[in-house]
PyMOL Python script that loads the backbone (N, CA, C, O; Angstrom):
from pymol import cmd

cmd.read_pdbstr("""\
ATOM      1  N   MET A   1      -5.227  19.823  20.623  1.00  0.00           N
ATOM      2  CA  MET A   1      -5.946  20.522  19.587  1.00  0.00           C
ATOM      3  C   MET A   1      -7.375  20.856  19.989  1.00  0.00           C
ATOM      4  O   MET A   1      -7.893  21.907  19.610  1.00  0.00           O
ATOM      5  N   ALA A   2      -8.015  19.984  20.745  1.00  0.00           N
ATOM      6  CA  ALA A   2      -9.428  20.213  21.057  1.00  0.00           C
ATOM      7  C   ALA A   2      -9.687  21.583  21.693  1.00  0.00           C
ATOM      8  O   ALA A   2     -10.628  22.259  21.280  1.00  0.00           O
ATOM      9  N   PRO A   3      -8.895  22.022  22.678  1.00  0.00           N
ATOM     10  CA  PRO A   3      -9.164  23.353  23.246  1.00  0.00           C
ATOM     11  C   PRO A   3      -9.034  24.476  22.215  1.00  0.00           C
ATOM     12  O   PRO A   3      -9.826  25.419  22.225  1.00  0.00           O
ATOM     13  N   ALA A   4      -8.049  24.383  21.331  1.00  0.00           N
ATOM     14  CA  ALA A   4      -7.863  25.424  20.309  1.00  0.00           C
ATOM     15  C   ALA A   4      -9.016  25.423  19.318  1.00  0.00           C
ATOM     16  O   ALA A   4      -9.482  26.486  18.908  1.00  0.00           O
ATOM     17  N   VAL A   5      -9.476  24.250  18.932  1.00  0.00           N
ATOM     18  CA  VAL A   5     -10.608  24.157  18.006  1.00  0.00           C
ATOM     19  C   VAL A   5     -11.877  24.675  18.679  1.00  0.00           C
ATOM     20  O   VAL A   5     -12.632  25.442  18.081  1.00  0.00           O
ATOM     21  N   ASP A   6     -12.109  24.254  19.923  1.00  0.00           N
ATOM     22  CA  ASP A   6     -13.302  24.714  20.648  1.00  0.00           C
ATOM     23  C   ASP A   6     -13.332  26.232  20.793  1.00  0.00           C
ATOM     24  O   ASP A   6     -14.400  26.842  20.749  1.00  0.00           O
ATOM     25  N   ALA A   7     -12.166  26.836  20.964  1.00  0.00           N
ATOM     26  CA  ALA A   7     -12.092  28.289  21.160  1.00  0.00           C
ATOM     27  C   ALA A   7     -12.106  29.076  19.855  1.00  0.00           C
ATOM     28  O   ALA A   7     -12.215  30.302  19.875  1.00  0.00           O
ATOM     29  N   ASN A   8     -11.997  28.389  18.726  1.00  0.00           N
ATOM     30  CA  ASN A   8     -11.904  29.065  17.435  1.00  0.00           C
ATOM     31  C   ASN A   8     -13.294  29.260  16.822  1.00  0.00           C
ATOM     32  O   ASN A   8     -13.930  28.283  16.428  1.00  0.00           O
ATOM     33  N   PRO A   9     -13.775  30.497  16.736  1.00  0.00           N
ATOM     34  CA  PRO A   9     -15.112  30.722  16.177  1.00  0.00           C
ATOM     35  C   PRO A   9     -15.209  30.391  14.686  1.00  0.00           C
ATOM     36  O   PRO A   9     -16.314  30.216  14.173  1.00  0.00           O
ATOM     37  N   GLY A  10     -14.085  30.304  13.985  1.00  0.00           N
ATOM     38  CA  GLY A  10     -14.101  29.978  12.564  1.00  0.00           C
ATOM     39  C   GLY A  10     -14.366  28.514  12.270  1.00  0.00           C
ATOM     40  O   GLY A  10     -14.733  28.160  11.149  1.00  0.00           O
ATOM     41  N   HIS A  11     -14.182  27.651  13.279  1.00  0.00           N
ATOM     42  CA  HIS A  11     -14.482  26.228  13.101  1.00  0.00           C
ATOM     43  C   HIS A  11     -15.985  26.004  13.262  1.00  0.00           C
ATOM     44  O   HIS A  11     -16.549  26.269  14.323  1.00  0.00           O
ATOM     45  N   LEU A  12     -16.620  25.520  12.217  1.00  0.00           N
ATOM     46  CA  LEU A  12     -18.033  25.169  12.294  1.00  0.00           C
ATOM     47  C   LEU A  12     -18.205  23.713  12.699  1.00  0.00           C
ATOM     48  O   LEU A  12     -19.188  23.352  13.345  1.00  0.00           O
ATOM     49  N   ALA A  13     -17.238  22.875  12.314  1.00  0.00           N
ATOM     50  CA  ALA A  13     -17.261  21.452  12.671  1.00  0.00           C
ATOM     51  C   ALA A  13     -15.840  20.912  12.590  1.00  0.00           C
ATOM     52  O   ALA A  13     -15.019  21.405  11.817  1.00  0.00           O
ATOM     53  N   TYR A  14     -15.558  19.884  13.403  1.00  0.00           N
ATOM     54  CA  TYR A  14     -14.233  19.265  13.416  1.00  0.00           C
ATOM     55  C   TYR A  14     -14.424  17.803  13.773  1.00  0.00           C
ATOM     56  O   TYR A  14     -15.037  17.481  14.791  1.00  0.00           O
ATOM     57  N   PHE A  15     -13.903  16.923  12.940  1.00  0.00           N
ATOM     58  CA  PHE A  15     -13.990  15.485  13.167  1.00  0.00           C
ATOM     59  C   PHE A  15     -12.576  14.922  13.181  1.00  0.00           C
ATOM     60  O   PHE A  15     -11.873  15.000  12.173  1.00  0.00           O
ATOM     61  N   TYR A  16     -12.147  14.358  14.302  1.00  0.00           N
ATOM     62  CA  TYR A  16     -10.834  13.729  14.444  1.00  0.00           C
ATOM     63  C   TYR A  16     -11.104  12.236  14.467  1.00  0.00           C
ATOM     64  O   TYR A  16     -11.673  11.727  15.432  1.00  0.00           O
ATOM     65  N   CYS A  17     -10.703  11.525  13.418  1.00  0.00           N
ATOM     66  CA  CYS A  17     -11.157  10.156  13.204  1.00  0.00           C
ATOM     67  C   CYS A  17     -10.011   9.157  13.174  1.00  0.00           C
ATOM     68  O   CYS A  17      -8.968   9.405  12.571  1.00  0.00           O
ATOM     69  N   LEU A  18     -10.222   8.023  13.835  1.00  0.00           N
ATOM     70  CA  LEU A  18      -9.312   6.893  13.745  1.00  0.00           C
ATOM     71  C   LEU A  18      -9.851   5.953  12.678  1.00  0.00           C
ATOM     72  O   LEU A  18     -11.060   5.748  12.573  1.00  0.00           O
ATOM     73  N   ASP A  19      -8.950   5.384  11.889  1.00  0.00           N
ATOM     74  CA  ASP A  19      -9.323   4.479  10.805  1.00  0.00           C
ATOM     75  C   ASP A  19      -9.649   3.103  11.381  1.00  0.00           C
ATOM     76  O   ASP A  19      -8.818   2.517  12.074  1.00  0.00           O
ATOM     77  N   ASP A  20     -10.833   2.584  11.110  1.00  0.00           N
ATOM     78  CA  ASP A  20     -11.245   1.276  11.620  1.00  0.00           C
ATOM     79  C   ASP A  20     -10.410   0.134  11.064  1.00  0.00           C
ATOM     80  O   ASP A  20     -10.333  -0.929  11.681  1.00  0.00           O
ATOM     81  N   ASN A  21      -9.777   0.334   9.900  1.00  0.00           N
ATOM     82  CA  ASN A  21      -9.023  -0.736   9.254  1.00  0.00           C
ATOM     83  C   ASN A  21      -7.517  -0.541   9.282  1.00  0.00           C
ATOM     84  O   ASN A  21      -6.775  -1.436   8.876  1.00  0.00           O
ATOM     85  N   ASP A  22      -7.055   0.593   9.747  1.00  0.00           N
ATOM     86  CA  ASP A  22      -5.615   0.874   9.794  1.00  0.00           C
ATOM     87  C   ASP A  22      -5.302   1.582  11.106  1.00  0.00           C
ATOM     88  O   ASP A  22      -5.569   2.775  11.245  1.00  0.00           O
ATOM     89  N   PRO A  23      -4.735   0.853  12.074  1.00  0.00           N
ATOM     90  CA  PRO A  23      -4.477   1.460  13.382  1.00  0.00           C
ATOM     91  C   PRO A  23      -3.445   2.585  13.344  1.00  0.00           C
ATOM     92  O   PRO A  23      -3.291   3.315  14.323  1.00  0.00           O
ATOM     93  N   ASP A  24      -2.746   2.729  12.234  1.00  0.00           N
ATOM     94  CA  ASP A  24      -1.734   3.775  12.103  1.00  0.00           C
ATOM     95  C   ASP A  24      -2.246   5.012  11.368  1.00  0.00           C
ATOM     96  O   ASP A  24      -1.475   5.937  11.112  1.00  0.00           O
ATOM     97  N   ALA A  25      -3.528   5.044  11.027  1.00  0.00           N
ATOM     98  CA  ALA A  25      -4.057   6.161  10.236  1.00  0.00           C
ATOM     99  C   ALA A  25      -5.031   7.005  11.055  1.00  0.00           C
ATOM    100  O   ALA A  25      -5.865   6.482  11.795  1.00  0.00           O
ATOM    101  N   ILE A  26      -4.903   8.312  10.904  1.00  0.00           N
ATOM    102  CA  ILE A  26      -5.800   9.279  11.528  1.00  0.00           C
ATOM    103  C   ILE A  26      -6.201  10.282  10.451  1.00  0.00           C
ATOM    104  O   ILE A  26      -5.365  10.711   9.655  1.00  0.00           O
ATOM    105  N   SER A  27      -7.465  10.651  10.427  1.00  0.00           N
ATOM    106  CA  SER A  27      -7.945  11.689   9.511  1.00  0.00           C
ATOM    107  C   SER A  27      -8.698  12.736  10.312  1.00  0.00           C
ATOM    108  O   SER A  27      -9.424  12.415  11.253  1.00  0.00           O
ATOM    109  N   ALA A  28      -8.518  13.976   9.931  1.00  0.00           N
ATOM    110  CA  ALA A  28      -9.266  15.075  10.544  1.00  0.00           C
ATOM    111  C   ALA A  28     -10.004  15.809   9.440  1.00  0.00           C
ATOM    112  O   ALA A  28      -9.414  16.184   8.427  1.00  0.00           O
ATOM    113  N   PHE A  29     -11.290  16.010   9.642  1.00  0.00           N
ATOM    114  CA  PHE A  29     -12.111  16.760   8.699  1.00  0.00           C
ATOM    115  C   PHE A  29     -12.588  18.012   9.417  1.00  0.00           C
ATOM    116  O   PHE A  29     -13.164  17.938  10.502  1.00  0.00           O
ATOM    117  N   GLN A  30     -12.345  19.149   8.807  1.00  0.00           N
ATOM    118  CA  GLN A  30     -12.682  20.420   9.433  1.00  0.00           C
ATOM    119  C   GLN A  30     -13.565  21.235   8.497  1.00  0.00           C
ATOM    120  O   GLN A  30     -13.347  21.260   7.286  1.00  0.00           O
ATOM    121  N   VAL A  31     -14.553  21.893   9.064  1.00  0.00           N
ATOM    122  CA  VAL A  31     -15.404  22.804   8.308  1.00  0.00           C
ATOM    123  C   VAL A  31     -15.231  24.182   8.934  1.00  0.00           C
ATOM    124  O   VAL A  31     -15.435  24.370  10.133  1.00  0.00           O
ATOM    125  N   TYR A  32     -14.851  25.136   8.097  1.00  0.00           N
ATOM    126  CA  TYR A  32     -14.634  26.512   8.542  1.00  0.00           C
ATOM    127  C   TYR A  32     -15.702  27.424   7.957  1.00  0.00           C
ATOM    128  O   TYR A  32     -16.394  27.062   7.005  1.00  0.00           O
ATOM    129  N   ASP A  33     -15.824  28.602   8.537  1.00  0.00           N
ATOM    130  CA  ASP A  33     -16.775  29.570   7.996  1.00  0.00           C
ATOM    131  C   ASP A  33     -16.234  30.290   6.767  1.00  0.00           C
ATOM    132  O   ASP A  33     -16.993  30.943   6.050  1.00  0.00           O
ATOM    133  N   SER A  34     -14.920  30.178   6.511  1.00  0.00           N
ATOM    134  CA  SER A  34     -14.326  30.790   5.317  1.00  0.00           C
ATOM    135  C   SER A  34     -12.934  30.214   5.088  1.00  0.00           C
ATOM    136  O   SER A  34     -12.335  29.641   5.997  1.00  0.00           O
ATOM    137  N   ILE A  35     -12.431  30.367   3.885  1.00  0.00           N
ATOM    138  CA  ILE A  35     -11.069  29.925   3.576  1.00  0.00           C
ATOM    139  C   ILE A  35     -10.063  30.723   4.401  1.00  0.00           C
ATOM    140  O   ILE A  35      -9.022  30.198   4.796  1.00  0.00           O
ATOM    141  N   GLU A  36     -10.375  31.984   4.658  1.00  0.00           N
ATOM    142  CA  GLU A  36      -9.478  32.818   5.468  1.00  0.00           C
ATOM    143  C   GLU A  36      -9.364  32.269   6.885  1.00  0.00           C
ATOM    144  O   GLU A  36      -8.277  32.267   7.462  1.00  0.00           O
ATOM    145  N   SER A  37     -10.466  31.809   7.444  1.00  0.00           N
ATOM    146  CA  SER A  37     -10.437  31.226   8.789  1.00  0.00           C
ATOM    147  C   SER A  37      -9.564  29.984   8.827  1.00  0.00           C
ATOM    148  O   SER A  37      -8.820  29.772   9.785  1.00  0.00           O
ATOM    149  N   SER A  38      -9.652  29.165   7.791  1.00  0.00           N
ATOM    150  CA  SER A  38      -8.820  27.956   7.766  1.00  0.00           C
ATOM    151  C   SER A  38      -7.347  28.321   7.673  1.00  0.00           C
ATOM    152  O   SER A  38      -6.515  27.724   8.356  1.00  0.00           O
ATOM    153  N   ARG A  39      -7.024  29.279   6.849  1.00  0.00           N
ATOM    154  CA  ARG A  39      -5.622  29.701   6.719  1.00  0.00           C
ATOM    155  C   ARG A  39      -5.101  30.285   8.024  1.00  0.00           C
ATOM    156  O   ARG A  39      -3.975  30.001   8.431  1.00  0.00           O
ATOM    157  N   ARG A  40      -5.919  31.098   8.674  1.00  0.00           N
ATOM    158  CA  ARG A  40      -5.498  31.699   9.952  1.00  0.00           C
ATOM    159  C   ARG A  40      -5.249  30.623  11.005  1.00  0.00           C
ATOM    160  O   ARG A  40      -4.278  30.701  11.758  1.00  0.00           O
ATOM    161  N   PHE A  41      -6.130  29.615  11.059  1.00  0.00           N
ATOM    162  CA  PHE A  41      -5.954  28.575  12.069  1.00  0.00           C
ATOM    163  C   PHE A  41      -4.668  27.794  11.831  1.00  0.00           C
ATOM    164  O   PHE A  41      -3.964  27.458  12.783  1.00  0.00           O
ATOM    165  N   LEU A  42      -4.354  27.504  10.577  1.00  0.00           N
ATOM    166  CA  LEU A  42      -3.132  26.753  10.276  1.00  0.00           C
ATOM    167  C   LEU A  42      -1.873  27.547  10.593  1.00  0.00           C
ATOM    168  O   LEU A  42      -0.778  26.984  10.609  1.00  0.00           O
ATOM    169  N   GLU A  43      -2.010  28.834  10.844  1.00  0.00           N
ATOM    170  CA  GLU A  43      -0.870  29.681  11.211  1.00  0.00           C
ATOM    171  C   GLU A  43      -0.780  29.932  12.718  1.00  0.00           C
ATOM    172  O   GLU A  43       0.112  30.654  13.164  1.00  0.00           O
ATOM    173  N   THR A  44      -1.685  29.349  13.510  1.00  0.00           N
ATOM    174  CA  THR A  44      -1.684  29.602  14.954  1.00  0.00           C
ATOM    175  C   THR A  44      -0.585  28.818  15.655  1.00  0.00           C
ATOM    176  O   THR A  44      -0.085  27.818  15.138  1.00  0.00           O
ATOM    177  N   GLU A  45      -0.220  29.289  16.838  1.00  0.00           N
ATOM    178  CA  GLU A  45       0.756  28.575  17.661  1.00  0.00           C
ATOM    179  C   GLU A  45       0.213  27.211  18.075  1.00  0.00           C
ATOM    180  O   GLU A  45       0.980  26.257  18.202  1.00  0.00           O
ATOM    181  N   ALA A  46      -1.093  27.107  18.287  1.00  0.00           N
ATOM    182  CA  ALA A  46      -1.688  25.819  18.655  1.00  0.00           C
ATOM    183  C   ALA A  46      -1.446  24.779  17.565  1.00  0.00           C
ATOM    184  O   ALA A  46      -1.090  23.639  17.865  1.00  0.00           O
ATOM    185  N   TYR A  47      -1.635  25.161  16.311  1.00  0.00           N
ATOM    186  CA  TYR A  47      -1.414  24.213  15.216  1.00  0.00           C
ATOM    187  C   TYR A  47       0.073  23.913  15.055  1.00  0.00           C
ATOM    188  O   TYR A  47       0.449  22.767  14.808  1.00  0.00           O
ATOM    189  N   ALA A  48       0.917  24.927  15.192  1.00  0.00           N
ATOM    190  CA  ALA A  48       2.365  24.711  15.104  1.00  0.00           C
ATOM    191  C   ALA A  48       2.823  23.753  16.203  1.00  0.00           C
ATOM    192  O   ALA A  48       3.657  22.881  15.955  1.00  0.00           O
ATOM    193  N   GLY A  49       2.287  23.908  17.411  1.00  0.00           N
ATOM    194  CA  GLY A  49       2.624  23.001  18.505  1.00  0.00           C
ATOM    195  C   GLY A  49       2.159  21.585  18.237  1.00  0.00           C
ATOM    196  O   GLY A  49       2.868  20.626  18.541  1.00  0.00           O
ATOM    197  N   TYR A  50       0.965  21.449  17.667  1.00  0.00           N
ATOM    198  CA  TYR A  50       0.446  20.133  17.284  1.00  0.00           C
ATOM    199  C   TYR A  50       1.386  19.464  16.290  1.00  0.00           C
ATOM    200  O   TYR A  50       1.706  18.283  16.428  1.00  0.00           O
ATOM    201  N   LEU A  51       1.829  20.224  15.282  1.00  0.00           N
ATOM    202  CA  LEU A  51       2.751  19.663  14.293  1.00  0.00           C
ATOM    203  C   LEU A  51       4.052  19.222  14.944  1.00  0.00           C
ATOM    204  O   LEU A  51       4.566  18.148  14.630  1.00  0.00           O
ATOM    205  N   ARG A  52       4.591  20.031  15.844  1.00  0.00           N
ATOM    206  CA  ARG A  52       5.836  19.650  16.531  1.00  0.00           C
ATOM    207  C   ARG A  52       5.652  18.347  17.298  1.00  0.00           C
ATOM    208  O   ARG A  52       6.559  17.515  17.340  1.00  0.00           O
ATOM    209  N   ASP A  53       4.489  18.170  17.899  1.00  0.00           N
ATOM    210  CA  ASP A  53       4.230  16.964  18.685  1.00  0.00           C
ATOM    211  C   ASP A  53       4.027  15.722  17.831  1.00  0.00           C
ATOM    212  O   ASP A  53       4.494  14.642  18.192  1.00  0.00           O
ATOM    213  N   VAL A  54       3.338  15.860  16.705  1.00  0.00           N
ATOM    214  CA  VAL A  54       2.962  14.664  15.942  1.00  0.00           C
ATOM    215  C   VAL A  54       3.883  14.326  14.782  1.00  0.00           C
ATOM    216  O   VAL A  54       3.964  13.160  14.395  1.00  0.00           O
ATOM    217  N   GLU A  55       4.576  15.296  14.217  1.00  0.00           N
ATOM    218  CA  GLU A  55       5.392  14.996  13.035  1.00  0.00           C
ATOM    219  C   GLU A  55       6.415  13.889  13.268  1.00  0.00           C
ATOM    220  O   GLU A  55       6.645  13.102  12.350  1.00  0.00           O
ATOM    221  N   PRO A  56       7.048  13.780  14.452  1.00  0.00           N
ATOM    222  CA  PRO A  56       7.981  12.664  14.647  1.00  0.00           C
ATOM    223  C   PRO A  56       7.299  11.297  14.595  1.00  0.00           C
ATOM    224  O   PRO A  56       7.967  10.283  14.388  1.00  0.00           O
ATOM    225  N   LEU A  57       6.002  11.259  14.776  1.00  0.00           N
ATOM    226  CA  LEU A  57       5.255  10.001  14.770  1.00  0.00           C
ATOM    227  C   LEU A  57       4.720   9.638  13.390  1.00  0.00           C
ATOM    228  O   LEU A  57       4.217   8.532  13.192  1.00  0.00           O
ATOM    229  N   LEU A  58       4.824  10.555  12.439  1.00  0.00           N
ATOM    230  CA  LEU A  58       4.230  10.368  11.117  1.00  0.00           C
ATOM    231  C   LEU A  58       5.248   9.884  10.101  1.00  0.00           C
ATOM    232  O   LEU A  58       6.451  10.099  10.254  1.00  0.00           O
ATOM    233  N   SER A  59       4.750   9.226   9.060  1.00  0.00           N
ATOM    234  CA  SER A  59       5.625   8.785   7.968  1.00  0.00           C
ATOM    235  C   SER A  59       6.005   9.945   7.057  1.00  0.00           C
ATOM    236  O   SER A  59       6.937   9.826   6.261  1.00  0.00           O
ATOM    237  N   GLY A  60       5.299  11.058   7.163  1.00  0.00           N
ATOM    238  CA  GLY A  60       5.567  12.256   6.373  1.00  0.00           C
ATOM    239  C   GLY A  60       4.758  13.399   6.945  1.00  0.00           C
ATOM    240  O   GLY A  60       4.005  13.205   7.899  1.00  0.00           O
ATOM    241  N   PRO A  61       4.899  14.591   6.380  1.00  0.00           N
ATOM    242  CA  PRO A  61       4.138  15.723   6.908  1.00  0.00           C
ATOM    243  C   PRO A  61       2.637  15.531   6.675  1.00  0.00           C
ATOM    244  O   PRO A  61       2.241  14.856   5.724  1.00  0.00           O
ATOM    245  N   PRO A  62       1.802  16.121   7.535  1.00  0.00           N
ATOM    246  CA  PRO A  62       0.358  16.024   7.311  1.00  0.00           C
ATOM    247  C   PRO A  62      -0.015  16.624   5.959  1.00  0.00           C
ATOM    248  O   PRO A  62       0.591  17.591   5.498  1.00  0.00           O
ATOM    249  N   HIS A  63      -1.016  16.031   5.344  1.00  0.00           N
ATOM    250  CA  HIS A  63      -1.481  16.504   4.038  1.00  0.00           C
ATOM    251  C   HIS A  63      -2.797  17.252   4.236  1.00  0.00           C
ATOM    252  O   HIS A  63      -3.753  16.699   4.780  1.00  0.00           O
ATOM    253  N   VAL A  64      -2.846  18.493   3.800  1.00  0.00           N
ATOM    254  CA  VAL A  64      -4.058  19.309   3.907  1.00  0.00           C
ATOM    255  C   VAL A  64      -4.649  19.479   2.513  1.00  0.00           C
ATOM    256  O   VAL A  64      -3.965  19.919   1.589  1.00  0.00           O
ATOM    257  N   THR A  65      -5.917  19.130   2.370  1.00  0.00           N
ATOM    258  CA  THR A  65      -6.623  19.258   1.100  1.00  0.00           C
ATOM    259  C   THR A  65      -7.870  20.111   1.310  1.00  0.00           C
ATOM    260  O   THR A  65      -8.634  19.869   2.245  1.00  0.00           O
ATOM    261  N   ALA A  66      -8.079  21.088   0.466  1.00  0.00           N
ATOM    262  CA  ALA A  66      -9.301  21.898   0.517  1.00  0.00           C
ATOM    263  C   ALA A  66     -10.352  21.247  -0.375  1.00  0.00           C
ATOM    264  O   ALA A  66     -10.063  20.850  -1.504  1.00  0.00           O
ATOM    265  N   LEU A  67     -11.557  21.145   0.137  1.00  0.00           N
ATOM    266  CA  LEU A  67     -12.665  20.540  -0.600  1.00  0.00           C
ATOM    267  C   LEU A  67     -13.813  21.531  -0.690  1.00  0.00           C
ATOM    268  O   LEU A  67     -14.028  22.331   0.221  1.00  0.00           O
ATOM    269  N   THR A  68     -14.545  21.473  -1.787  1.00  0.00           N
ATOM    270  CA  THR A  68     -15.733  22.299  -1.972  1.00  0.00           C
ATOM    271  C   THR A  68     -16.959  21.396  -1.950  1.00  0.00           C
ATOM    272  O   THR A  68     -17.094  20.532  -2.816  1.00  0.00           O
ATOM    273  N   PRO A  69     -17.854  21.574  -0.985  1.00  0.00           N
ATOM    274  CA  PRO A  69     -19.053  20.736  -0.951  1.00  0.00           C
ATOM    275  C   PRO A  69     -19.914  20.946  -2.198  1.00  0.00           C
ATOM    276  O   PRO A  69     -20.125  22.074  -2.642  1.00  0.00           O
ATOM    277  N   VAL A  70     -20.396  19.853  -2.742  1.00  0.00           N
ATOM    278  CA  VAL A  70     -21.299  19.897  -3.885  1.00  0.00           C
ATOM    279  C   VAL A  70     -22.736  19.720  -3.404  1.00  0.00           C
ATOM    280  O   VAL A  70     -23.666  20.294  -3.971  1.00  0.00           O
ATOM    281  N   TRP A  71     -22.905  18.932  -2.372  1.00  0.00           N
ATOM    282  CA  TRP A  71     -24.224  18.664  -1.817  1.00  0.00           C
ATOM    283  C   TRP A  71     -24.070  18.417  -0.324  1.00  0.00           C
ATOM    284  O   TRP A  71     -23.115  17.763   0.095  1.00  0.00           O
ATOM    285  N   VAL A  72     -24.988  18.927   0.481  1.00  0.00           N
ATOM    286  CA  VAL A  72     -24.951  18.766   1.929  1.00  0.00           C
ATOM    287  C   VAL A  72     -26.351  18.434   2.417  1.00  0.00           C
ATOM    288  O   VAL A  72     -27.313  19.106   2.045  1.00  0.00           O
ATOM    289  N   LYS A  73     -26.474  17.409   3.245  1.00  0.00           N
ATOM    290  CA  LYS A  73     -27.757  17.097   3.873  1.00  0.00           C
ATOM    291  C   LYS A  73     -27.945  18.053   5.044  1.00  0.00           C
ATOM    292  O   LYS A  73     -27.096  18.119   5.933  1.00  0.00           O
ATOM    293  N   ARG A  74     -29.014  18.771   5.053  1.00  0.00           N
ATOM    294  CA  ARG A  74     -29.331  19.702   6.138  1.00  0.00           C
ATOM    295  C   ARG A  74     -30.184  18.989   7.176  1.00  0.00           C
ATOM    296  O   ARG A  74     -31.062  18.197   6.833  1.00  0.00           O
ATOM    297  N   THR A  75     -29.922  19.272   8.436  1.00  0.00           N
ATOM    298  CA  THR A  75     -30.731  18.642   9.486  1.00  0.00           C
ATOM    299  C   THR A  75     -31.704  19.627  10.075  1.00  0.00           C
ATOM    300  O   THR A  75     -32.469  19.277  10.973  1.00  0.00           O
TER     301      THR A  75
END
""", "prot")
cmd.dss("prot")
cmd.show_as("cartoon", "prot")
cmd.util.cbc("prot")
cmd.orient("prot")
């Protein structure tokens, strides 16, 4: 996934996180420049290939949730 994310101009940020308390849990947080960019990325061959690789290892399909920031700390 990293090469596809790095090459995608619609990704503003991407965090692939391992859970410190659950060795079987992984979370990914993604920030896109638009909802359209997020939808387009989820339709790419790179994402489809990722799903083919990881779904056999998961207890169920990945869950995608859209969030709207209410407050953001600017640096």
